[in-house]
C-alpha positions in Angstrom: 0.0 0.0 0.0 1.0 3.6 -0.6 2.4 5.6 2.3 0.9 8.0 2.9 -2.4 6.5 1.9 -5.9 5.9 2.9 -5.9 4.3 6.4 -9.6 3.3 6.3 -8.7 0.0 4.6 -6.5 -1.2 7.5 -9.4 -2.8 9.3 -10.4 -4.8 6.2 -6.8 -6.0 5.7 -6.5 -7.1 9.4 -9.8 -8.9 9.2 -8.4 -11.3 6.5 -5.0 -11.7 8.1 -3.2 -9.7 5.5 0.2 -8.1 6.4 0.2 -4.4 5.4 3.5 -3.3 3.8 3.8 0.5 3.6 5.5 1.7 0.4 6.6 5.3 -0.2 4.7 7.3 -2.8 6.5 10.2 -4.5 5.7 12.6 -7.4 5.3 9.6 -9.7 3.1 7.7 -7.3 3.6 4.1 -6.0 7.2 3.1 -6.0 7.4 -0.6 -7.1 11.2 -1.0 -6.6 10.9 0.1 -3.0 7.9 -2.2 -2.6 9.9 -5.2 -3.8 12.8 -4.4 -1.5 10.4 -4.4 1.5 8.3 -7.5 0.4 9.6 -9.4 -2.6 6.9 -12.1 -2.2 3.9 -9.8 -2.0 0.7 -11.1 -3.8 -1.4 -8.0 -3.8 -0.9 -4.2 -4.4 -3.6 -1.8 -3.3 -3.2 1.7 -4.6 -4.9 4.8 -6.0 -3.2 5.5 -9.4 -5.4 8.4 -10.5 -4.7 10.4 -7.3 -3.0 9.5 -4.1 -4.6 10.6 -0.9 -3.6 12.9 0.7 -0.6 14.0 -1.4 -2.4 14.1 -4.8 0.3 12.2 -6.7 -0.6 10.5 -10.0 1.0 7.2 -11.0 3.2 7.7 -14.0 2.8 5.6 -17.2 6.2 4.0 -16.7 5.3 2.9 -13.2 1.9 1.7 -14.4 3.5 -0.6 -17.0 6.1 -1.8 -14.5 3.4 -2.6 -12.0 1.3 -4.6 -14.5 4.4 -6.5 -15.6 5.1 -7.4 -12.0 1.6 -8.7 -11.5 1.8 -10.9 -14.6 5.2 -12.3 -13.8 4.4 -13.0 -10.1 0.8 -14.1 -10.6 -0.2 -11.3 -8.3 -3.2 -9.0 -8.1 -3.7 -5.2 -8.2 -6.6 -3.5 -6.6 -7.1 -0.2 -8.4 -9.1 2.3 -6.3 -9.9 4.9 -9.0 -10.1 7.7 -6.5 -10.9 11.2 -7.9 -10.4 10.0 -11.5 -13.5 12.0 -12.6 -11.8 15.3 -11.5 -8.7 15.5 -13.6 -8.4 19.2 -14.6 -5.0 19.3 -16.3 -3.9 17.2 -19.2 -5.7 14.4 -21.1 -7.7 11.6 -19.3 -5.6 8.9 -17.8 -5.8 5.2 -18.9 -6.6 3.0 -15.9 -4.5 0.1 -14.9 -7.5 -2.1 -15.7 -7.6 -0.7 -19.2 -3.9 -1.1 -19.8 -4.0 -4.7 -18.5 -6.7 -5.9 -20.9 -8.9 -6.9 -17.9 -6.3 -9.2 -16.4 -4.7 -9.1 -12.9 -6.5 -5.9 -11.9 -9.5 -5.5 -9.7 -11.0 -2.1 -10.5 -13.1 -0.4 -7.9 -15.0 2.9 -7.6 -17.9 4.7 -6.0 -20.5 7.3 -6.8 -20.1 8.9 -3.3 -18.0 11.8 -4.6 -19.4 12.4 -8.0 -23.0 12.3 -6.8 -23.6 12.2 -3.1 -22.2 10.1 -0.1 -25.7 9.0 0.9 -26.3 7.2 -2.4 -24.1 4.3 -1.1 -23.4 2.8 -4.5 -20.0 1.4 -5.5 -18.8 -1.0 -8.2 -16.1 -3.5 -9.1 -14.8 -4.4 -12.5 -13.4 -7.9 -12.2 -11.3 -10.3 -14.3 -13.6 -13.0 -15.5 -11.9 -15.7 -13.3 -12.9 -13.8 -10.2 -16.6 -13.1 -10.9 -17.8 -16.4 -9.4 -15.8 -16.3 -6.2 -16.6 -12.7 -5.6 -20.3 -13.3 -6.1 -20.2 -16.2 -3.6 -18.4 -14.1 -1.0 -20.8 -11.2 -1.5 -23.8 -13.5 -0.9 -22.4 -14.1 2.6 -21.2 -10.6 3.6 -23.7 -8.4 1.8 -27.5 -8.4 2.3 -27.9 -6.6 -1.0 -28.8 -3.1 -2.0 -32.1 -1.5 -2.8 -32.8 -1.7 -6.5 -34.4 1.7 -6.7 -31.2 3.8 -6.5 -29.5 1.5 -9.0 -32.4 1.8 -11.5 -32.4 5.6 -11.1 -28.7 5.8 -11.6 -28.9 3.6 -14.7 -31.6 5.9 -16.2 -29.4 8.9 -15.2 -26.5 7.5 -17.2 -28.6 6.2 -20.2 -30.1 9.7 -20.7 -26.7 11.3 -21.0 -27.4 13.6 -18.0 -24.8 11.8 -15.8 -22.0 12.7 -18.3 -23.3 16.3 -18.4 -23.3 16.4 -14.6 -19.7 15.2 -14.5 -18.6 17.9 -16.9 -20.3 20.6 -14.9 -18.9 19.4 -11.7 -15.4 19.1 -13.1 -15.5 22.7 -14.3 -16.9 24.0 -11.0 -14.4 22.1 -8.8 -11.5 23.3 -11.0 -12.6 26.9 -10.5 -12.8 26.3 -6.8 -9.4 24.7 -6.7 -7.8 27.6 -8.6 -9.4 30.1 -6.2 -8.2 28.2 -3.1 -4.7 27.9 -4.5 -4.5 31.5 -5.4 -5.7 32.7 -2.0 -3.4 30.3 -0.2 -0.4 31.6 -2.2 -1.3 35.2 -1.5 -1.9 34.8 2.2 0.4 31.9 3.2 3.0 31.8 0.4 5.8 32.5 2.9 4.8 29.6 5.1 3.3 26.9 2.8 4.4 25.1 -0.4 1.6 23.6 -2.5 2.0 20.1 -3.8 1.5 20.1 -7.6 -1.5 18.0 -8.7 -3.5 17.7 -11.9 -6.9 17.4 -10.3 -9.0 16.2 -7.4 -11.3 17.7 -4.7 -8.6 18.8 -2.3 -5.3 20.7 -2.3 -2.3 19.7 -0.3 0.2 22.0 1.2 3.4 21.3 3.3 5.2 23.6 5.7 8.4 25.2 4.4 11.5 23.5 5.8 12.8 26.7 7.5 9.7 27.0 9.7 9.6 25.7 13.2 5.9 24.7 13.3 4.3 21.9 15.2 1.7 20.1 13.0 0.2 18.7 16.2 -0.4 22.2 17.7 -2.0 23.4 14.4 -4.2 20.3 14.2 -5.4 20.8 17.8 -6.1 24.5 17.1 -8.1 23.6 14.0 -10.1 21.0 15.9 -10.8 23.5 18.6 -12.3 25.8 15.9 -14.5 23.0 14.6 -12.3 22.3 11.6 -12.1 18.6 11.6 -12.4 15.7 9.2 -15.5 17.3 7.6 -13.3 20.1 6.3 -10.6 17.7 5.1 -7.8 19.5 6.9 -4.6 17.4 7.2 -1.4 18.9 8.5 1.8 17.4 7.1 5.1 18.5 8.4 8.2 18.9 6.1 9.7 15.7 4.8 12.8 16.1 7.0 12.0 14.8 10.4 8.4 14.2 9.4 6.1 13.2 12.3 2.8 11.4 12.4 -0.1 13.6 13.2 
């Protein structure tokens, strides 16, 4: 898994007895060579190629191809969480790992929580054919099923073309909001913060400049005292040198 990455999956990994191996992510995303040094016999890679959370890195094409080659050679699997892929503002659309693989070795997953609304509670998997039957059997044990009405409504929304129009409108709106946020942050905090370059997404990431003596823990506590918590997606990340968990 990427480090930093989304920690919400830790419970699911622990429940099946998996050993999590944290792998550094840099400006090109998931670092396969570092992963193999830490766990050469790994059977599964879980990552967000379109946009790492929280840093916003995008997996480069060279690393995508290397990762797919590893999965084929080692008979391993890749879980591709296509996080924030709808909100790519700069550059052409990205080709998913699932698309590059020809449908093999990649379990592609996504959700409509961000593009529509969290309360819709609909997600999806695109599976290699060999996995469809075992996944269906497992789902029968762990999932009581979803109401058909939201699924039918979403299918009609897509078939009418309105879903694609909605995505285009939201992409434009969120790009405008991102640009305004980044401009204001540069104007007001340019001497304190450095923005991490990113080509899209629904959040911006900033790190403290190396020459500042700032406690990320104190800032996080102050933000929480003002009511700025998880709902506002505030994450304080200290400089790379001497980085501390917060």
